C-alpha positions in Angstrom: -6.8 6.5 75.8 -4.9 7.0 79.2 -7.0 4.5 81.0 -6.9 2.0 78.0 -3.1 2.3 78.8 -3.2 1.8 82.5 -5.4 -1.3 82.0 -2.8 -2.3 80.0 0.0 -1.9 82.0 -1.9 -3.2 84.8 -2.7 -6.5 83.1 1.1 -7.0 82.4 1.8 -6.1 86.1 -0.7 -9.0 87.1 1.1 -11.0 84.8 4.3 -10.9 85.9 2.9 -12.9 89.3 4.4 -16.0 88.4 2.4 -18.6 90.2 5.5 -21.4 90.3 8.0 -18.8 91.7 5.5 -17.3 94.3 4.7 -20.2 95.8 8.7 -22.0 95.4 9.6 -19.1 97.6 7.2 -19.9 99.8 8.6 -23.5 99.6 12.3 -22.1 99.9 13.1 -23.1 96.4 13.3 -21.9 92.7 11.9 -23.9 90.1 14.4 -22.6 87.7 17.0 -24.1 89.4 15.3 -27.4 88.7 14.2 -29.7 85.5 14.3 -28.3 82.2 14.6 -24.5 84.3 11.1 -22.8 83.1 8.6 -21.8 85.8 5.9 -23.1 84.1 3.2 -25.7 85.2 5.0 -28.8 83.6 8.0 -28.4 84.8 6.2 -27.5 88.7 4.7 -30.5 88.4 7.6 -32.8 87.1 10.1 -31.5 89.7 7.2 -30.7 92.8 4.3 -33.0 92.5 0.6 -32.1 91.2 -0.3 -30.5 94.4 2.2 -27.8 93.9 1.1 -27.9 89.9 -2.0 -27.4 90.4 -1.9 -24.1 93.3 0.5 -22.7 90.3 -2.3 -23.5 87.6 -4.4 -21.7 89.9 -2.4 -18.7 90.2 -1.3 -18.2 86.5 -4.5 -19.3 85.1 -6.5 -16.5 87.4 -4.3 -13.7 86.9 -4.9 -13.3 83.8 -8.5 -13.9 83.4 -8.4 -10.7 86.1 -6.3 -9.0 84.0 -8.7 -9.6 81.1 -11.7 -8.9 83.1 -10.0 -5.6 84.5 -9.2 -4.6 80.7 -12.8 -4.4 79.7 -14.7 -4.0 82.5 -16.7 -0.4 82.8 -16.2 -0.1 78.9 -19.8 1.0 77.0 -18.6 0.3 73.6 -18.6 -3.8 73.0 -15.8 -3.5 70.3 -13.7 -1.1 72.0 -14.0 -3.3 75.2 -13.1 -6.7 73.8 -9.8 -4.9 71.9 -8.4 -3.6 75.7 -9.4 -6.8 77.4 -7.6 -8.4 74.5 -5.1 -6.0 75.0 -4.7 -6.4 78.5 -4.8 -10.1 78.4 -2.0 -10.3 75.6 0.2 -8.1 78.2 -0.7 -10.8 80.9 0.7 -13.4 78.8 4.2 -11.1 78.1 4.2 -10.7 81.7 4.3 -14.4 82.8 7.0 -15.2 79.7 9.1 -12.4 80.8 7.8 -11.2 84.7 9.2 -7.7 85.6 9.5 -9.0 89.1 11.7 -12.1 88.4 14.6 -11.2 86.7 12.1 -11.4 83.0 12.7 -15.6 83.5 9.5 -17.0 83.7 7.0 -19.8 81.4 5.4 -20.1 78.0 2.3 -18.4 78.4 -0.1 -21.0 77.7 -1.8 -21.1 81.2 -2.0 -17.3 80.8 -3.5 -17.6 77.2 -6.3 -20.3 79.6 -6.9 -17.7 82.0 -7.6 -14.9 78.6 -9.7 -17.1 77.2 -11.7 -18.1 80.6 -13.4 -14.5 80.9 -13.4 -13.4 76.9 -14.2 -17.0 75.2 -14.4 -20.3 77.0 -15.1 -22.0 74.1 -12.5 -21.3 72.5 -10.5 -22.2 75.9 -12.3 -25.7 75.1 -11.0 -26.0 72.1 -7.5 -25.6 73.2 -7.8 -28.0 76.1 -9.4 -30.7 74.0 -6.8 -30.8 71.6 -3.9 -30.6 74.3 -5.7 -33.7 76.4 -6.1 -35.4 72.8 -2.5 -34.3 72.2 -0.7 -35.7 75.4 -3.2 -38.9 76.3 -1.8 -40.0 72.6 1.5 -39.4 72.6 2.6 -37.8 76.2 4.5 -34.6 74.4 3.0 -31.5 76.5 4.5 -28.9 74.6 3.8 -30.9 71.0 0.0 -30.7 72.8 0.6 -26.8 73.3 1.5 -25.5 70.3 -1.1 -27.9 68.6 -3.9 -26.4 71.0 -2.7 -22.5 69.7 -3.0 -23.6 66.1 -6.2 -24.9 66.7 -7.7 -22.3 68.1 -7.1 -20.5 64.4 -9.7 -22.5 62.6 -12.1 -22.7 65.7 -12.2 -18.5 65.6 -12.7 -18.7 61.8 -15.6 -21.1 62.3 -17.3 -19.8 65.7 -15.7 -17.0 67.5 -19.0 -14.5 67.8 -19.8 -13.2 64.4 -20.2 -9.2 65.5 -16.3 -9.9 66.5 -15.2 -12.4 64.4 -12.1 -10.7 62.7 -10.7 -9.3 66.1 -10.7 -13.0 67.5 -8.9 -15.1 64.3 -6.0 -12.1 64.3 -5.9 -12.5 68.2 -6.1 -16.6 67.4 -2.9 -16.5 64.7 -1.3 -14.0 67.7 -1.6 -17.0 70.0 -1.0 -19.8 67.8 2.9 -17.5 66.9 3.4 -16.5 70.6 3.1 -20.1 71.8 4.8 -21.6 69.0 7.9 -19.2 69.9 8.4 -20.2 73.4 7.7 -23.9 72.7 10.9 -23.4 70.4 13.1 -25.3 72.4 10.4 -28.3 72.7 10.5 -27.9 68.8 14.4 -28.5 68.7 14.2 -31.3 71.3 11.3 -33.5 69.4 13.5 -32.8 66.1 16.4 -34.8 68.4 14.0 -37.2 69.9 15.0 -35.8 73.1 11.8 -34.5 74.3 10.2 -35.6 77.8 6.6 -37.6 77.7 4.5 -38.2 80.3 3.6 -41.6 79.7 1.5 -42.1 82.2 -0.7 -39.4 80.4 -0.3 -41.8 77.2 -4.2 -43.3 78.3 -5.3 -43.5 74.4 -2.4 -44.5 73.2 -1.9 -47.9 75.6 -5.8 -48.5 74.6 -5.4 -48.9 71.4 -2.1 -50.8 71.4 -3.6 -53.5 73.3 
């Protein structure tokens, strides 16, 4: 029990390493003072460019992947290993959003969720990425794509999650969807107000079918 708790705490500490804030410090900037003020990958791309954003993504996906892997590593019981790994991964996602080292002001958690799925359920990651890219290519709204990707994880878990642990994955998928909707509540308000910024260059499908 104590070891399990230590794995979860380690997950939070790993999650608190913010890619955009770490790389921003090396560049002499605080990304939270630029653009939307969020410390996530989207704002990193908008304000610092592609290569900076890719570095942020590698760190943010990698830290939660490491947290999830460490959480389940060495536990013989497969069901117990999955539950601890998910809790450690969830702690990493929480650390990403509320980082201990940066005044509890971080990103929105999507990249961190990707890292957890990369280790524990790659098919679920493929579903989320597919939905995100499809929505982005049609609407240009990253936030909307992220929210719909989180929601899409629920039917994916019901239909495709590994059978022995499907109930655990369904609970995890509902938690992911609810959490992403919560962290993107500002995007919901801007979408309703018509003030949400678009990535026009990403709207490749919209341009294709408008011709």
